[in-house]
C-alpha positions in Angstrom: 38.6 -151.2 -3.4 36.8 -153.2 -5.9 37.9 -156.8 -7.1 38.1 -157.7 -10.7 37.4 -161.6 -11.1 38.4 -162.4 -14.5 37.5 -166.2 -16.0 38.1 -167.6 -19.1 34.9 -167.2 -20.2 34.9 -163.8 -20.0 37.8 -163.4 -22.5 36.6 -166.3 -25.0 39.1 -168.1 -23.7 37.0 -171.3 -24.0 36.7 -171.0 -27.5 40.7 -171.5 -28.1 40.9 -174.2 -25.7 38.8 -176.2 -27.8 40.5 -174.9 -31.1 43.9 -176.0 -29.8 42.1 -179.0 -28.7 40.4 -179.4 -32.0 44.0 -179.1 -33.5 45.9 -181.0 -31.3 43.5 -184.1 -32.8 43.6 -183.1 -36.5 47.2 -183.4 -36.0 47.2 -186.8 -34.2 44.7 -188.3 -36.7 46.8 -187.1 -39.4 49.9 -188.7 -38.2 48.3 -192.0 -37.5 47.2 -191.6 -40.8 50.8 -191.1 -42.2 52.0 -193.9 -39.8 49.8 -196.6 -41.9 50.6 -195.9 -44.8 54.0 -195.3 -44.2 53.7 -199.4 -42.6 51.6 -200.0 -45.7 53.8 -199.0 -48.1 56.6 -201.0 -46.7 54.9 -204.0 -47.8 55.2 -206.7 -50.5 53.0 -207.1 -53.0 52.6 -210.7 -51.8 52.5 -209.5 -47.9 49.8 -206.9 -49.5 47.6 -209.6 -50.6 48.4 -212.4 -48.7 46.1 -209.5 -45.7 43.2 -208.9 -48.6 44.7 -205.4 -49.8 45.9 -203.6 -53.1 48.3 -200.4 -52.9 44.9 -198.5 -54.2 43.5 -199.7 -50.8 46.4 -198.3 -48.9 45.1 -195.1 -48.3 41.5 -195.9 -47.9 42.8 -198.3 -45.0 44.9 -196.2 -43.3 42.1 -192.9 -43.2 39.2 -195.2 -42.7 37.0 -194.8 -45.6 37.3 -198.1 -46.4 37.7 -200.9 -43.6 39.4 -204.1 -44.2 36.2 -206.6 -43.5 35.6 -203.7 -46.8 38.1 -204.7 -48.9 38.1 -208.1 -47.9 34.7 -208.8 -48.8 35.0 -207.1 -52.5 38.0 -209.5 -53.3 35.8 -212.4 -52.0 33.4 -211.3 -54.5 32.9 -214.2 -57.1 32.3 -213.0 -60.6 29.0 -213.4 -61.7 29.7 -213.8 -65.4 32.6 -217.3 -65.1 29.4 -218.6 -63.7 31.0 -221.3 -61.3 34.0 -222.1 -64.3 36.6 -220.8 -62.4 
């Protein structure tokens, strides 16, 4: 009698398992972004300004497109047109 040994690789299950892992990671990332946006949106304008953000920065910070350090640096940059008057 012949015994058939089936492995996950035989039926392409490895690819399917990897696809499910990627989908799960993507959903976890999207949930994290959504939670971050929700939490930052609850802050008042004064509180956002206190941490160096504006409402327009919320999405970029939540998705990782911009970091807090970059946002803070751009907020602190001096206007060269003022030349020390302010």
